TIKOLSE-741984 format. One record per residue (C-alpha): residue number from 1; chain; residue in three letters; x, y, z. Coordinates in steps of 0.1 Angstrom, whole numbers. Layout:
BEGIN
{NUM 'A' 'ALA' {X Y Z}};
...
***
This chain:
BEGIN
{1 'A' 'UNK' {3 -3 1}};
{2 'A' 'UNK' {14 35 -9}};
{3 'A' 'UNK' {13 63 12}};
{4 'A' 'UNK' {7 100 1}};
{5 'A' 'UNK' {39 122 8}};
{6 'A' 'UNK' {23 150 22}};
{7 'A' 'UNK' {42 188 12}};
{8 'A' 'UNK' {44 221 8}};
{9 'A' 'UNK' {24 220 -21}};
{10 'A' 'UNK' {-1 197 -3}};
{11 'A' 'UNK' {1 223 27}};
{12 'A' 'UNK' {-4 253 8}};
{13 'A' 'UNK' {-30 238 -9}};
{14 'A' 'UNK' {-48 227 28}};
{15 'A' 'UNK' {-37 266 43}};
{16 'A' 'UNK' {-49 282 12}};
{17 'A' 'UNK' {-86 263 17}};
{18 'A' 'UNK' {-89 270 54}};
{19 'A' 'UNK' {-82 306 43}};
{20 'A' 'UNK' {-112 307 24}};
{21 'A' 'UNK' {-133 288 52}};
{22 'A' 'UNK' {-162 316 76}};
{23 'A' 'UNK' {-149 319 111}};
{24 'A' 'UNK' {-178 340 125}};
{25 'A' 'UNK' {-200 320 148}};
{26 'A' 'UNK' {-191 289 167}};
{27 'A' 'UNK' {-199 262 143}};
{28 'A' 'UNK' {-177 277 119}};
{29 'A' 'UNK' {-150 280 143}};
{30 'A' 'UNK' {-154 245 154}};
{31 'A' 'UNK' {-146 233 116}};
{32 'A' 'UNK' {-121 254 109}};
{33 'A' 'UNK' {-100 240 139}};
{34 'A' 'UNK' {-112 204 135}};
{35 'A' 'UNK' {-98 212 101}};
{36 'A' 'UNK' {-58 227 115}};
{37 'A' 'UNK' {-62 198 139}};
{38 'A' 'UNK' {-56 179 106}};
{39 'A' 'UNK' {-36 199 90}};
{40 'A' 'UNK' {-11 199 118}};
{41 'A' 'UNK' {-13 165 118}};
{42 'A' 'UNK' {1 158 88}};
{43 'A' 'UNK' {27 185 89}};
{44 'A' 'UNK' {42 168 122}};
{45 'A' 'UNK' {31 128 99}};
{46 'A' 'UNK' {53 143 69}};
{47 'A' 'UNK' {79 162 91}};
{48 'A' 'UNK' {77 190 78}};
{49 'A' 'UNK' {91 226 93}};
{50 'A' 'UNK' {71 255 95}};
{51 'A' 'UNK' {74 292 106}};
{52 'A' 'UNK' {54 299 132}};
{53 'A' 'UNK' {30 323 117}};
{54 'A' 'UNK' {17 289 101}};
{55 'A' 'UNK' {7 274 137}};
{56 'A' 'UNK' {-4 309 155}};
{57 'A' 'UNK' {-24 317 121}};
{58 'A' 'UNK' {-41 281 129}};
{59 'A' 'UNK' {-45 283 166}};
{60 'A' 'UNK' {-60 320 166}};
{61 'A' 'UNK' {-90 316 142}};
{62 'A' 'UNK' {-109 323 174}};
{63 'A' 'UNK' {-89 359 182}};
{64 'A' 'UNK' {-94 366 145}};
{65 'A' 'UNK' {-128 368 143}};
{66 'A' 'UNK' {-128 394 173}};
{67 'A' 'UNK' {-103 411 163}};
{68 'A' 'UNK' {-93 430 130}};
{69 'A' 'UNK' {-66 442 129}};
{70 'A' 'UNK' {-52 407 140}};
{71 'A' 'UNK' {-68 392 115}};
{72 'A' 'UNK' {-55 417 91}};
{73 'A' 'UNK' {-22 412 102}};
{74 'A' 'UNK' {-20 378 106}};
{75 'A' 'UNK' {-36 372 75}};
{76 'A' 'UNK' {-12 391 54}};
{77 'A' 'UNK' {21 374 71}};
{78 'A' 'UNK' {4 340 63}};
{79 'A' 'UNK' {1 353 27}};
{80 'A' 'UNK' {33 368 25}};
{81 'A' 'UNK' {45 328 35}};
{82 'A' 'UNK' {20 309 14}};
{83 'A' 'UNK' {37 333 -16}};
{84 'A' 'UNK' {75 326 -11}};
{85 'A' 'UNK' {64 283 -19}};
***
């Protein structure tokens, strides 16, 4: 049985998909965090190294939902890193 390699292209795809998810209500946040945990599991299992903005961005969706300035700052940092891939 072949295992699929989780690489930076797959991570970029997953983060882009997460970026599109709404986070404005509890149900949406729960979905986001479920998906974020899956992404982090794939990162760990794939042995990928990610910068702190990735883990911070995945962990702080609830804070971004309440703070537009934090959301703008974190989203810009994540997009900058994604574009560097």
